[in-house]
Backbone as CSV, one residue per row, in Angstrom:
resi,resn,N_x,N_y,N_z,CA_x,CA_y,CA_z,C_x,C_y,C_z
1,MET,-2.244,3.808,61.920,-2.226,2.751,61.171,-2.237,3.147,59.640
2,ALA,-1.274,2.644,58.933,-1.187,2.947,57.288,-2.203,2.270,56.591
3,THR,-2.895,3.142,55.570,-3.750,2.530,54.817,-3.352,1.856,53.580
4,LEU,-3.990,0.767,53.230,-3.396,0.123,52.030,-4.046,0.612,50.829
5,SER,-3.368,0.872,49.824,-4.026,1.402,48.462,-4.692,0.172,47.802
6,PRO,-5.679,0.454,47.068,-6.314,-0.740,46.379,-5.446,-1.256,45.311
7,PRO,-5.575,-2.469,44.996,-4.679,-3.158,44.055,-4.965,-2.645,42.719
8,ARG,-4.008,-2.271,41.813,-3.987,-1.950,40.624,-4.563,-3.162,39.571
9,ARG,-5.668,-2.680,38.865,-6.153,-3.737,37.865,-5.262,-4.013,36.953
10,ARG,-4.859,-5.120,36.421,-4.025,-5.457,35.410,-4.636,-5.623,34.160
11,VAL,-4.368,-5.013,33.182,-4.889,-5.154,31.652,-4.572,-6.532,31.211
12,ARG,-5.554,-7.168,30.772,-5.486,-8.636,30.342,-4.459,-8.493,29.002
13,PRO,-3.665,-9.720,28.771,-2.898,-9.546,27.557,-3.548,-9.374,26.287
14,ALA,-4.698,-10.042,26.034,-5.560,-9.868,24.698,-5.784,-8.383,24.563
15,VAL,-6.459,-7.722,25.607,-6.850,-6.320,25.655,-5.462,-5.454,25.334
16,ARG,-4.488,-5.813,26.050,-3.269,-4.867,25.671,-2.790,-5.116,24.291
17,ASN,-2.789,-6.229,23.797,-2.433,-6.600,22.529,-3.198,-5.858,21.356
18,ALA,-4.556,-5.913,21.683,-5.524,-5.244,20.732,-5.317,-3.768,20.679
19,LEU,-5.100,-3.110,21.912,-4.784,-1.710,21.938,-3.367,-1.370,21.328
20,LEU,-2.453,-2.198,21.318,-1.049,-2.039,20.772,-1.332,-2.086,19.243
21,GLY,-2.179,-3.114,18.850,-2.240,-3.139,17.409,-3.102,-1.931,16.855
22,TRP,-4.120,-1.566,17.353,-4.783,-0.406,16.912,-3.974,0.954,17.018
23,SER,-3.067,1.037,18.056,-2.306,2.238,18.056,-1.275,2.315,16.647
24,PHE,-1.055,1.015,16.180,-0.226,1.166,14.843,-1.169,1.361,13.753
25,ILE,-2.292,0.761,13.726,-3.150,0.996,12.622,-3.951,2.189,12.468
26,LEU,-4.375,2.984,13.621,-5.191,3.992,13.679,-4.684,5.096,12.797
27,PRO,-3.457,5.614,13.007,-2.873,6.701,12.109,-3.145,6.441,10.558
28,ASN,-2.696,5.363,10.214,-2.954,5.094,8.771,-4.441,4.890,8.313
29,PHE,-5.333,4.518,9.171,-6.808,4.238,9.032,-7.256,5.738,8.967
30,ILE,-6.884,6.664,9.830,-7.476,7.866,9.932,-7.042,8.518,8.292
31,GLY,-5.852,8.486,8.030,-5.573,9.075,6.610,-6.314,8.273,5.490
32,PHE,-6.373,7.129,5.487,-7.315,6.355,4.585,-8.702,6.904,4.582
33,ALA,-9.365,7.116,5.722,-10.519,7.436,5.883,-10.905,8.861,5.257
34,LEU,-10.036,9.733,5.702,-10.234,11.111,5.265,-9.754,11.405,3.834
35,LEU,-8.904,10.634,3.407,-8.260,11.065,1.919,-8.815,10.179,0.841
36,THR,-9.528,8.839,1.337,-9.923,7.856,0.295,-11.274,7.503,0.740
37,LEU,-11.544,7.052,1.777,-12.912,6.368,2.050,-14.024,7.502,1.940
38,VAL,-13.922,8.600,2.599,-14.877,9.725,2.632,-15.159,10.164,1.190
39,PRO,-14.121,10.447,0.565,-14.256,10.949,-0.756,-14.933,10.012,-1.855
40,VAL,-14.621,8.612,-1.603,-15.270,7.644,-2.488,-16.766,7.660,-2.120
41,VAL,-17.071,7.624,-0.824,-18.392,7.554,-0.496,-19.223,8.840,-1.160
42,THR,-18.696,10.010,-0.931,-19.307,11.139,-1.320,-19.508,11.271,-2.997
43,LEU,-18.465,10.526,-3.488,-18.469,10.489,-5.015,-19.699,9.801,-5.498
44,PHE,-20.243,8.854,-4.838,-21.546,7.990,-5.230,-22.576,8.956,-4.972
45,TYR,-22.646,9.798,-3.931,-23.661,10.670,-3.751,-23.805,11.714,-4.834
46,TYR,-22.620,12.431,-5.192,-22.667,13.463,-6.157,-22.928,12.996,-7.602
47,ALA,-22.811,11.719,-7.722,-23.009,10.971,-9.183,-24.481,11.223,-9.551
48,PHE,-25.383,11.397,-8.539,-26.834,11.464,-8.723,-27.279,13.023,-8.463
49,THR,-26.370,13.832,-8.511,-26.641,15.314,-8.378,-26.312,16.105,-9.545
50,ASP,-26.648,17.369,-9.652,-26.195,18.347,-10.309,-25.488,19.289,-9.519
51,TRP,-24.156,19.321,-9.549,-23.429,20.127,-8.587,-22.157,20.812,-9.069
52,ASN,-21.894,21.906,-8.789,-20.582,22.577,-9.158,-20.126,23.016,-7.826
53,ILE,-18.788,23.274,-7.780,-18.201,23.580,-6.544,-18.628,24.858,-5.772
54,PHE,-19.383,25.667,-6.524,-19.849,26.843,-6.016,-21.254,26.877,-5.462
55,GLY,-21.776,25.959,-5.642,-23.270,25.864,-5.470,-23.741,24.726,-4.571
56,VAL,-25.066,24.514,-4.366,-25.530,23.288,-3.517,-25.918,22.183,-4.436
57,ALA,-25.508,20.973,-4.046,-25.840,19.742,-4.960,-27.174,19.715,-4.964
58,GLU,-28.006,19.528,-6.142,-29.206,19.305,-6.344,-29.652,17.851,-6.954
59,TRP,-30.284,17.120,-6.349,-30.583,15.760,-6.395,-31.329,15.530,-7.797
60,VAL,-30.786,14.829,-8.867,-31.497,14.777,-10.226,-31.368,13.232,-10.458
61,GLY,-31.301,12.496,-9.496,-31.462,10.891,-9.716,-30.480,10.420,-10.903
62,VAL,-30.945,9.664,-11.895,-30.117,9.139,-12.937,-29.953,10.004,-14.133
63,ALA,-30.232,11.201,-13.949,-30.113,12.220,-15.081,-28.670,12.286,-15.667
64,ASN,-27.706,12.098,-14.794,-26.307,12.204,-15.275,-25.994,10.890,-16.236
65,PHE,-26.580,9.758,-15.784,-26.216,8.590,-16.435,-27.029,8.662,-17.884
66,GLU,-28.227,9.172,-17.883,-28.986,9.293,-19.084,-28.248,10.198,-20.016
67,GLN,-27.635,11.258,-19.471,-26.749,12.125,-20.403,-25.675,11.543,-20.870
68,MET,-24.970,10.654,-19.991,-23.858,9.838,-20.511,-24.057,9.031,-21.771
69,TRP,-25.330,8.329,-21.726,-25.757,7.466,-22.763,-25.791,8.273,-24.149
70,HIS,-26.240,9.481,-24.112,-26.126,10.178,-25.335,-24.923,11.048,-25.532
71,ASP,-24.019,10.930,-24.619,-22.770,11.796,-24.919,-21.772,11.101,-25.837
72,ASP,-21.585,11.461,-27.056,-20.611,11.000,-27.966,-19.315,11.037,-27.512
73,SER,-18.895,12.056,-26.769,-17.393,12.104,-26.190,-17.208,11.082,-25.181
74,PHE,-18.080,10.878,-24.467,-18.180,9.656,-23.409,-17.752,8.393,-24.086
75,TRP,-18.407,8.087,-25.086,-18.255,6.836,-25.829,-16.939,6.773,-26.607
76,THR,-16.394,7.951,-27.033,-15.120,8.127,-27.556,-14.214,7.867,-26.535
77,ALA,-14.258,8.430,-25.456,-13.228,8.336,-24.412,-13.239,6.889,-23.865
78,LEU,-14.402,6.153,-23.858,-14.485,4.768,-23.305,-13.749,3.907,-24.325
79,TRP,-14.015,4.045,-25.739,-13.409,3.306,-26.739,-11.823,3.508,-26.799
80,ASN,-11.474,4.729,-26.597,-9.953,5.060,-26.567,-9.234,4.298,-25.499
81,THR,-9.984,4.275,-24.214,-9.546,3.721,-22.949,-9.287,2.210,-23.023
82,VAL,-10.409,1.609,-23.953,-10.268,0.078,-24.220,-9.148,-0.224,-25.078
83,VAL,-8.874,0.597,-26.071,-7.863,0.433,-27.098,-6.732,0.558,-26.610
84,TYR,-6.445,1.521,-25.619,-5.185,1.648,-24.799,-4.891,0.405,-23.933
85,THR,-5.937,-0.076,-23.348,-5.895,-1.305,-22.422,-5.517,-2.530,-23.062
86,VAL,-6.194,-2.807,-24.262,-6.054,-4.015,-24.822,-4.732,-4.152,-25.563
87,PHE,-4.079,-3.196,-25.985,-2.844,-3.209,-26.539,-1.708,-2.889,-25.532
88,HIS,-1.913,-2.296,-24.471,-0.952,-1.768,-23.487,-0.655,-2.953,-22.535
89,ILE,-1.562,-3.734,-22.149,-1.367,-4.967,-21.247,-0.408,-5.937,-21.877
90,PRO,-0.715,-6.589,-23.044,0.177,-7.642,-23.438,1.570,-6.934,-23.876
91,LEU,1.646,-5.834,-24.441,2.961,-5.335,-24.798,3.822,-5.303,-23.518
92,THR,3.189,-4.505,-22.588,3.826,-4.313,-21.304,4.416,-5.683,-20.687
93,MET,3.515,-6.599,-20.658,3.629,-7.846,-20.040,4.950,-8.519,-20.655
94,GLY,4.718,-8.742,-22.089,5.683,-9.236,-22.894,7.244,-8.584,-22.711
95,ALA,7.201,-7.378,-22.635,8.614,-6.441,-22.520,9.032,-6.744,-21.167
96,ALA,8.248,-6.799,-20.118,8.636,-6.818,-18.873,9.176,-8.229,-18.605
97,LEU,8.459,-9.302,-18.958,8.934,-10.641,-18.863,10.085,-10.945,-19.584
98,GLY,10.312,-10.408,-20.848,11.454,-10.564,-21.612,12.636,-9.986,-20.889
99,LEU,12.476,-8.764,-20.350,13.650,-8.222,-19.613,13.896,-8.923,-18.323
100,ALA,12.898,-9.435,-17.726,13.201,-10.223,-16.467,14.000,-11.552,-16.761
101,LEU,13.529,-12.288,-17.864,14.289,-13.461,-18.189,15.673,-13.062,-18.664
102,LEU,16.028,-11.854,-19.304,17.241,-11.572,-19.775,18.273,-11.139,-18.587
103,LEU,17.603,-10.672,-17.567,18.427,-10.018,-16.501,18.512,-10.923,-15.123
104,ASN,17.642,-12.083,-15.273,17.649,-13.013,-14.247,18.863,-13.992,-14.290
105,ARG,19.909,-13.499,-14.780,21.151,-14.252,-14.832,22.327,-13.607,-14.004
106,ARG,23.485,-14.432,-13.866,24.527,-13.925,-13.136,25.617,-13.450,-14.191
107,LEU,25.312,-12.200,-14.573,26.126,-11.389,-15.335,26.738,-10.229,-14.817
108,ARG,27.909,-9.875,-15.183,28.612,-8.688,-14.758,27.942,-7.584,-15.095
109,GLY,27.478,-6.679,-13.930,26.954,-5.379,-14.332,25.387,-5.677,-14.340
110,VAL,24.947,-6.803,-13.881,23.322,-7.032,-14.086,22.564,-6.069,-13.179
111,ALA,23.133,-5.648,-11.947,22.426,-4.679,-11.150,22.284,-3.305,-11.909
112,PHE,23.342,-2.984,-12.629,23.250,-1.618,-13.361,22.141,-1.730,-14.365
113,PHE,22.012,-2.680,-15.340,21.117,-2.967,-16.345,19.567,-2.807,-15.712
114,ARG,19.582,-3.603,-14.457,18.237,-3.530,-13.902,17.807,-2.202,-13.477
115,THR,18.753,-1.497,-13.006,18.516,-0.154,-12.716,18.163,0.870,-13.897
116,VAL,18.873,0.548,-14.944,18.544,1.299,-16.135,17.155,0.907,-16.630
117,ALA,16.749,-0.264,-16.438,15.346,-0.734,-17.088,14.272,-0.120,-16.232
118,PHE,14.537,-0.004,-14.870,13.623,0.515,-13.830,13.553,1.952,-13.832
119,PHE,14.643,2.709,-14.239,14.719,4.260,-13.999,13.642,4.880,-14.872
120,PRO,13.158,4.578,-16.055,11.990,5.337,-16.536,10.646,5.511,-15.538
121,TYR,10.502,4.543,-14.818,9.299,4.404,-14.168,9.258,5.311,-13.116
122,ILE,10.469,5.778,-12.555,10.531,6.715,-11.454,11.025,8.122,-11.863
123,THR,11.194,8.246,-13.192,11.447,9.597,-13.850,10.253,10.349,-14.062
124,SER,10.287,11.881,-13.872,9.200,12.568,-13.837,8.468,12.495,-15.031
125,ILE,7.185,12.303,-15.118,6.389,12.087,-16.298,6.371,13.331,-17.096
126,VAL,6.714,14.638,-16.625,6.663,15.770,-17.482,7.967,15.539,-18.333
127,ALA,9.004,15.219,-17.637,10.296,15.095,-18.408,9.906,14.041,-19.696
128,ILE,9.437,12.849,-19.281,9.246,11.834,-20.305,8.401,12.404,-21.373
129,ALA,7.266,13.099,-21.175,6.495,13.507,-22.325,7.256,14.484,-23.155
130,GLN,8.002,15.545,-22.485,8.729,16.441,-23.423,9.752,15.668,-24.279
131,VAL,10.518,14.854,-23.710,11.525,14.141,-24.391,10.899,13.152,-25.630
132,TRP,9.803,12.551,-25.292,9.215,11.702,-26.312,8.531,12.512,-27.347
133,ASN,7.972,13.670,-26.964,7.417,14.523,-27.971,8.494,15.035,-29.111
134,MET,9.647,15.316,-28.482,10.749,15.700,-29.272,11.124,14.551,-30.276
135,LEU,11.219,13.422,-29.700,11.517,12.051,-30.445,10.658,11.744,-31.550
136,PHE,9.306,12.132,-31.268,8.295,11.796,-32.354,7.987,12.969,-33.208
137,SER,8.740,14.096,-33.115,8.553,15.118,-33.992,8.489,14.759,-35.481
138,PRO,7.400,15.052,-36.267,7.287,14.562,-37.655,8.509,14.991,-38.458
139,GLU,8.933,16.289,-38.180,9.929,16.953,-39.229,11.403,16.778,-38.669
140,PHE,11.621,16.933,-37.408,12.992,16.903,-36.847,13.212,15.943,-35.832
141,GLY,12.211,14.781,-35.619,12.486,14.026,-34.520,13.458,12.782,-35.082
142,PRO,14.391,12.072,-34.157,15.042,11.001,-34.621,14.421,9.758,-35.058
143,VAL,13.200,9.718,-34.534,12.392,8.539,-34.952,12.102,8.485,-36.395
144,ASN,11.492,9.502,-36.946,11.060,9.611,-38.363,12.531,9.823,-39.170
145,ALA,13.540,10.426,-38.562,14.742,10.445,-39.376,15.311,9.110,-39.757
146,LEU,15.229,8.082,-38.513,15.743,6.713,-38.683,14.725,6.035,-39.815
147,LEU,13.546,6.296,-39.722,12.566,5.693,-40.595,12.756,6.096,-42.239
148,ARG,13.152,7.430,-42.367,13.479,7.861,-43.597,14.806,7.340,-44.071
149,ALA,15.749,6.962,-43.245,16.967,6.279,-43.459,16.770,4.968,-43.858
150,LEU,15.722,4.302,-43.387,15.420,3.086,-43.939,14.517,2.817,-45.024
151,GLY,14.179,3.999,-45.555,13.331,3.898,-46.919,11.942,4.332,-46.797
152,VAL,11.452,4.755,-45.592,10.068,5.082,-45.473,9.918,6.521,-45.829
153,ALA,9.162,6.609,-47.033,9.115,7.943,-47.519,8.213,8.983,-46.904
154,HIS,7.057,8.314,-46.301,6.232,9.130,-45.595,5.972,8.641,-44.128
155,PRO,7.035,8.845,-43.264,6.805,8.275,-41.886,5.600,8.942,-41.102
156,PRO,5.185,8.312,-40.013,3.972,8.649,-39.352,4.043,10.081,-38.603
157,GLY,2.971,10.853,-38.472,3.094,11.810,-37.759,3.040,11.814,-36.373
158,TRP,2.849,10.686,-35.709,2.905,10.295,-34.280,2.035,11.214,-33.483
159,THR,2.404,11.976,-32.669,1.450,12.770,-31.665,0.758,13.617,-32.237
160,VAL,1.020,14.209,-33.515,0.246,15.090,-34.294,-0.636,14.536,-35.337
161,SER,-0.924,13.294,-35.280,-1.661,12.494,-36.321,-2.771,11.814,-35.533
162,SER,-3.870,11.948,-36.041,-5.080,11.287,-35.361,-4.926,9.792,-35.534
163,ASP,-4.297,9.236,-36.432,-4.210,7.846,-36.704,-3.133,7.255,-35.781
164,TRP,-2.048,8.059,-35.616,-0.817,7.483,-34.863,-0.525,7.936,-33.492
165,SER,-1.491,8.772,-33.104,-1.284,9.331,-31.771,-1.413,8.263,-30.609
166,MET,-2.440,7.393,-30.814,-2.826,6.239,-29.686,-1.424,5.372,-29.853
167,PRO,-1.123,4.804,-31.125,0.159,4.052,-31.061,1.407,4.637,-30.154
168,ALA,1.461,6.037,-30.524,2.549,6.704,-29.954,2.526,6.580,-28.296
169,VAL,1.205,6.801,-27.777,0.898,6.810,-26.447,1.173,5.469,-25.926
170,ILE,0.756,4.416,-26.523,0.944,3.019,-26.127,2.474,2.565,-26.002
171,ILE,3.171,3.197,-27.117,4.492,2.842,-26.977,5.354,3.561,-25.894
172,VAL,5.065,4.792,-25.540,5.621,5.548,-24.497,5.173,4.774,-23.174
173,GLY,3.788,4.406,-22.909,3.356,3.840,-21.704,3.970,2.575,-21.536
174,THR,4.228,1.665,-22.592,4.879,0.485,-22.273,6.284,0.560,-21.961
175,TRP,7.061,1.585,-22.553,8.443,1.921,-22.254,8.637,2.359,-20.799
176,ARG,7.797,3.052,-20.339,7.729,3.564,-18.940,7.413,2.502,-17.967
177,GLU,6.557,1.535,-18.171,6.067,0.670,-17.030,6.925,-0.532,-17.095
178,MET,7.435,-0.922,-18.206,7.838,-2.288,-18.305,9.147,-2.521,-17.350
179,GLY,9.969,-1.611,-16.763,10.832,-1.928,-15.781,10.236,-2.093,-14.523
180,TYR,9.130,-1.465,-14.130,8.456,-1.828,-12.756,7.955,-3.206,-12.850
181,TYR,7.233,-3.567,-13.812,6.682,-4.941,-13.669,8.049,-6.071,-14.100
182,MET,9.077,-5.561,-14.593,10.130,-6.539,-14.752,10.576,-6.827,-13.296
183,LEU,10.738,-5.911,-12.403,11.117,-6.349,-11.091,10.226,-7.275,-10.368
184,ILE,8.875,-7.113,-10.710,7.913,-8.131,-10.089,8.149,-9.560,-10.678
185,PHE,8.345,-9.678,-12.003,8.538,-10.913,-12.643,9.948,-11.309,-12.136
186,LEU,10.940,-10.711,-12.070,12.092,-11.011,-11.442,12.061,-11.718,-10.046
187,ALA,11.209,-11.157,-9.283,10.873,-11.812,-8.020,10.429,-12.985,-8.156
188,GLY,9.156,-13.003,-9.036,8.616,-14.388,-9.240,9.446,-15.422,-9.871
189,LEU,10.302,-15.106,-10.757,11.273,-16.093,-11.269,12.292,-16.719,-10.248
190,GLN,12.623,-15.995,-9.181,13.503,-16.414,-8.245,12.790,-17.234,-7.229
191,THR,11.458,-17.376,-7.350,10.780,-18.376,-6.440,10.558,-19.841,-7.065
192,VAL,10.859,-19.682,-8.488,10.710,-21.086,-9.168,11.869,-22.076,-8.695
193,PRO,11.711,-23.002,-8.262,12.744,-23.988,-7.871,13.585,-24.433,-8.822
194,THR,14.893,-24.259,-8.763,15.802,-24.595,-9.751,15.927,-26.141,-10.195
195,GLN,15.485,-26.913,-9.262,15.454,-28.330,-9.278,14.606,-28.749,-10.526
196,LEU,13.480,-27.872,-10.804,12.559,-28.195,-11.824,13.300,-27.937,-13.185
197,TYR,14.023,-26.957,-13.351,14.883,-26.655,-14.502,15.858,-27.702,-14.640
198,GLU,16.613,-28.189,-13.655,17.568,-29.300,-13.730,17.036,-30.570,-14.224
199,ALA,15.758,-30.905,-13.589,14.995,-32.128,-14.027,14.572,-32.039,-15.556
200,ALA,14.214,-30.937,-16.096,13.929,-30.634,-17.389,15.024,-30.970,-18.367
201,ARG,16.179,-30.406,-17.822,17.395,-30.577,-18.787,17.687,-31.987,-18.899
202,ILE,17.597,-32.628,-17.718,17.938,-34.159,-17.682,17.045,-34.934,-18.572
203,ASP,15.819,-34.433,-18.754,14.745,-34.994,-19.554,14.975,-34.631,-21.063
204,GLY,15.830,-33.853,-21.387,16.094,-33.369,-22.709,15.230,-32.125,-23.232
205,ALA,14.772,-31.502,-22.286,13.946,-30.328,-22.693,14.823,-29.301,-23.254
206,ASN,14.545,-28.623,-24.175,15.247,-27.431,-24.666,14.745,-26.080,-24.062
207,ALA,15.313,-24.978,-24.323,15.061,-23.878,-23.618,13.443,-23.309,-23.743
208,TRP,13.012,-23.531,-24.934,11.529,-23.144,-25.046,10.658,-24.028,-24.216
209,GLN,11.097,-25.536,-24.382,10.150,-26.491,-23.523,10.257,-26.167,-22.045
210,ARG,11.441,-25.752,-21.498,11.614,-25.431,-20.205,10.852,-24.220,-19.765
211,PHE,10.724,-23.179,-20.757,10.083,-21.961,-20.492,8.599,-22.302,-20.412
212,ARG,8.057,-23.064,-21.231,6.527,-23.445,-21.308,6.173,-24.478,-20.097
213,ALA,7.091,-25.312,-19.917,6.686,-26.320,-18.866,6.877,-26.069,-17.355
214,VAL,8.017,-25.065,-17.262,8.443,-24.808,-15.857,8.304,-23.277,-15.577
215,THR,8.707,-22.195,-16.310,8.646,-20.995,-16.166,7.186,-20.426,-16.075
216,VAL,6.553,-20.742,-17.027,5.161,-20.176,-17.166,4.228,-20.708,-15.965
217,PRO,4.125,-22.052,-15.648,3.428,-22.410,-14.486,3.897,-21.718,-13.219
218,GLY,5.192,-21.621,-13.119,5.774,-21.225,-11.876,5.394,-19.576,-11.714
219,LEU,5.240,-18.971,-12.845,5.017,-17.611,-12.735,3.553,-17.216,-12.659
220,ARG,2.582,-18.327,-12.683,1.161,-18.039,-12.722,0.777,-16.983,-11.718
221,PRO,1.069,-17.175,-10.446,0.615,-16.159,-9.401,1.189,-14.678,-9.879
222,THR,2.340,-14.666,-10.151,2.900,-13.463,-10.506,2.310,-12.784,-11.658
223,THR,2.093,-13.622,-12.760,1.318,-13.230,-13.997,-0.108,-12.578,-13.560
224,PHE,-0.780,-13.268,-12.888,-2.236,-12.723,-12.440,-1.996,-11.479,-11.742
225,PHE,-1.097,-11.193,-10.829,-0.949,-10.147,-10.188,-0.759,-8.860,-11.151
226,VAL,0.230,-9.130,-11.979,0.656,-8.197,-13.123,-0.368,-7.812,-13.940
227,THR,-1.268,-8.827,-14.309,-2.426,-8.592,-15.196,-3.425,-7.720,-14.377
228,VAL,-3.778,-8.058,-13.176,-4.676,-7.045,-12.482,-4.264,-5.722,-12.448
229,MET,-3.054,-5.493,-11.980,-2.389,-4.304,-11.732,-2.359,-3.420,-12.995
230,LEU,-2.047,-4.194,-14.277,-1.962,-3.470,-15.421,-3.342,-3.081,-15.893
231,THR,-4.306,-3.836,-15.726,-5.685,-3.590,-16.101,-6.265,-2.322,-15.492
232,ILE,-6.071,-2.442,-14.052,-6.388,-1.137,-13.419,-5.761,0.127,-13.799
233,GLY,-4.397,-0.005,-14.038,-3.596,1.142,-14.358,-3.915,1.724,-15.742
234,SER,-4.170,0.616,-16.591,-4.378,1.080,-17.986,-5.751,1.876,-18.066
235,PHE,-6.720,1.441,-17.213,-8.133,1.993,-17.341,-8.025,3.441,-16.645
236,LYS,-6.999,3.475,-15.796,-6.834,4.891,-15.133,-5.870,5.882,-15.750
237,VAL,-5.304,5.473,-16.788,-4.269,6.264,-17.473,-4.755,7.807,-17.507
238,PHE,-3.695,8.686,-17.109,-4.244,10.102,-17.179,-3.158,10.959,-17.615
239,ASP,-2.143,10.897,-16.552,-1.199,12.030,-16.800,-0.161,11.881,-17.999
240,LEU,0.063,10.571,-18.470,0.821,10.454,-19.595,0.103,11.150,-20.810
241,ILE,-1.161,10.707,-20.929,-1.962,11.289,-22.183,-2.022,12.760,-22.009
242,LEU,-2.361,13.259,-20.920,-2.533,14.694,-20.605,-1.265,15.417,-20.964
243,LEU,0.080,14.943,-20.819,0.990,15.724,-21.155,1.674,15.327,-22.345
244,LEU,1.442,14.183,-23.063,1.881,13.801,-24.207,1.136,14.421,-25.521
245,THR,-0.259,14.221,-25.403,-1.243,14.550,-26.440,-2.240,15.437,-26.052
246,ASN,-2.657,15.583,-24.730,-3.699,16.383,-24.160,-5.077,15.807,-24.945
247,GLY,-5.150,14.630,-25.156,-6.326,13.859,-25.689,-6.479,14.055,-27.211
248,GLY,-5.453,14.720,-27.906,-5.681,14.946,-29.204,-4.873,14.043,-29.965
249,PRO,-4.682,14.331,-31.399,-5.344,15.504,-32.017,-6.883,15.347,-31.951
250,GLY,-7.616,16.205,-31.793,-9.210,16.111,-31.882,-9.362,15.412,-30.458
251,GLN,-10.039,14.228,-30.554,-10.278,13.364,-29.445,-9.785,11.993,-29.748
252,SER,-8.621,11.829,-30.333,-8.093,10.592,-30.823,-7.440,9.929,-29.738
253,THR,-7.006,10.542,-28.558,-6.370,9.936,-27.567,-7.125,10.335,-26.105
254,LEU,-8.283,10.841,-26.308,-9.071,11.127,-25.096,-9.626,9.887,-24.342
255,VAL,-9.267,9.769,-23.056,-9.537,8.602,-22.299,-10.560,9.165,-21.082
256,LEU,-10.982,8.062,-20.472,-12.194,8.449,-19.513,-11.583,9.260,-18.294
257,SER,-10.343,8.961,-17.924,-9.733,9.659,-16.713,-9.615,11.222,-17.217
258,GLN,-9.064,11.310,-18.409,-8.993,12.905,-18.826,-10.494,13.498,-18.962
259,TYR,-11.458,12.794,-19.454,-12.652,13.336,-19.679,-13.369,13.650,-18.335
260,ILE,-13.154,12.806,-17.298,-13.526,13.180,-15.864,-12.923,14.506,-15.466
261,TRP,-11.713,14.563,-15.620,-10.935,15.936,-15.383,-11.393,17.026,-16.136
262,GLN,-11.817,16.972,-17.321,-12.349,18.309,-18.160,-13.572,18.350,-17.689
263,LYS,-14.542,17.394,-17.384,-15.884,17.868,-16.978,-15.804,18.416,-15.495
264,GLY,-15.083,18.022,-14.612,-14.910,18.354,-13.379,-14.295,19.764,-13.228
265,PHE,-12.981,19.888,-13.614,-12.128,20.872,-13.220,-12.100,22.074,-14.232
266,LEU,-12.357,21.672,-15.571,-12.536,22.637,-16.581,-13.911,23.234,-16.750
267,GLU,-15.018,22.257,-16.749,-16.307,22.650,-17.104,-17.197,22.706,-15.902
268,ASN,-16.629,22.496,-14.691,-17.270,22.639,-13.388,-18.693,21.789,-13.360
269,GLN,-18.610,20.759,-13.856,-19.707,19.805,-13.852,-19.438,18.602,-12.870
270,PHE,-18.967,18.890,-11.726,-18.805,17.822,-10.847,-19.767,16.761,-10.613
271,GLY,-20.935,16.997,-10.760,-21.959,15.727,-10.863,-21.923,14.875,-11.834
272,TYR,-21.818,15.381,-13.068,-21.467,14.576,-14.160,-20.110,13.830,-14.223
273,ALA,-19.092,14.603,-13.731,-17.857,13.955,-13.689,-17.801,12.763,-12.691
274,SER,-18.615,12.940,-11.557,-18.786,11.752,-10.535,-19.357,10.723,-11.071
275,ALA,-20.448,10.904,-12.108,-21.134,9.809,-12.635,-20.229,8.953,-13.442
276,ILE,-19.460,9.684,-14.294,-18.551,9.057,-15.194,-17.517,8.383,-14.278
277,SER,-16.918,8.832,-13.148,-16.087,8.163,-12.235,-16.723,6.840,-11.790
278,VAL,-18.061,6.864,-11.463,-18.700,5.574,-10.860,-18.700,4.677,-11.989
279,VAL,-18.878,5.007,-13.302,-18.925,3.990,-14.444,-17.495,3.408,-14.470
280,LEU,-16.549,4.237,-14.358,-14.993,3.800,-14.606,-14.703,2.896,-13.309
281,PHE,-15.307,3.151,-12.222,-15.019,2.243,-11.101,-15.790,0.861,-11.350
282,ALA,-17.055,1.052,-11.818,-17.681,-0.431,-12.025,-16.999,-1.071,-13.096
283,ILE,-16.562,-0.499,-14.042,-15.863,-1.323,-15.101,-14.701,-2.063,-14.570
284,CYS,-13.865,-1.240,-13.825,-12.527,-1.734,-13.216,-12.989,-3.019,-12.357
285,LEU,-14.064,-2.710,-11.472,-14.377,-3.750,-10.581,-14.885,-5.000,-11.154
286,LEU,-15.581,-4.778,-12.272,-16.170,-6.028,-12.977,-15.030,-6.723,-13.590
287,ILE,-14.152,-6.129,-14.212,-13.185,-6.801,-14.975,-12.179,-7.537,-14.047
288,THR,-12.026,-6.914,-12.927,-11.043,-7.472,-11.885,-11.791,-8.706,-11.226
289,ALA,-13.119,-8.614,-10.880,-13.875,-9.808,-10.471,-13.758,-10.909,-11.511
290,VAL,-13.954,-10.557,-12.667,-13.816,-11.625,-13.674,-12.326,-12.425,-13.678
291,GLN,-11.445,-11.624,-13.557,-9.925,-12.000,-13.469,-9.836,-12.938,-12.392
292,PHE,-10.261,-12.462,-11.173,-10.067,-13.236,-9.900,-10.975,-14.715,-10.314
293,ALA,-12.268,-14.589,-10.951,-12.887,-15.865,-10.823,-12.296,-16.785,-11.893
294,VAL,-11.638,-16.254,-12.947,-10.914,-17.205,-13.969,-9.725,-17.707,-13.285
295,ASN,-9.065,-16.861,-12.577,-7.751,-17.353,-11.878,-8.116,-18.499,-10.914
296,LYS,-9.208,-18.264,-10.040,-9.593,-19.266,-9.056,-9.941,-20.584,-9.809
297,ARG,-10.607,-20.613,-10.941,-11.064,-21.815,-11.621,-9.854,-22.449,-12.043
298,ARG,-8.859,-21.833,-12.590,-7.722,-22.303,-13.173,-6.931,-22.979,-12.156
299,ALA,-6.926,-22.296,-10.905,-5.985,-23.026,-9.787,-6.765,-24.137,-9.050
300,SER,-8.083,-24.201,-9.267,-8.844,-25.473,-8.588,-8.595,-26.627,-9.421
């Protein structure tokens, strides 16, 4: 007599869907945990230690933060970071929005001009720094040659001047990033209903009135997103300044990210560098939380 095999247990649909979902999430989560989550957690630990890469971390409590309080270079880097952020955000947003409004039309070759505007964002930062350093050359650069032709007897020294190095960095940073945020504003403009513009025209609104009454409110979610991203990116600026001015002349363009890099990888003070990183993280978190709170209040 043939024996009957036991019936196979069927996996419930909910369990099967959960396993399927985790199979997609798990590879990315493992990469996030190993490359982001674990380093961030260890960063907070090393911020309270005296540690170099060749020794054992020694717990020192808040000594790193006390040292930071009396570190003039830290305060200079913080001030320079704030200055860069305060000027870089509105200039980049204004340029990006202006480009988006200009290129949000049915024009011949508009796709080409959008690509040209976006191209600096994907260009090698090394090439950008080299080209702009030549453009800003005090003696032979075309920027100062143009200023002399316009009648400026003593044009700025730009990247070799402690007074003009930060404006030079802000100009290059704005030029590099405005194309990326232009695309975001373009996406936001295309979500604004055209019926609102038609109704405004019927009511007799001119171009400025349509922009203020229709475009600006319609772009509020996009503007909020761009502001948050620009704020975080501005506080974390590193590669542009490192390659363009290397924090100089002197410390005129030294920012927090570069100071962290100097303390960690050049001076082998990873504990102190971790403490500065925690402060930078706290600043970004606080400002972002305030932005979310303000946006929520305006939306309600």
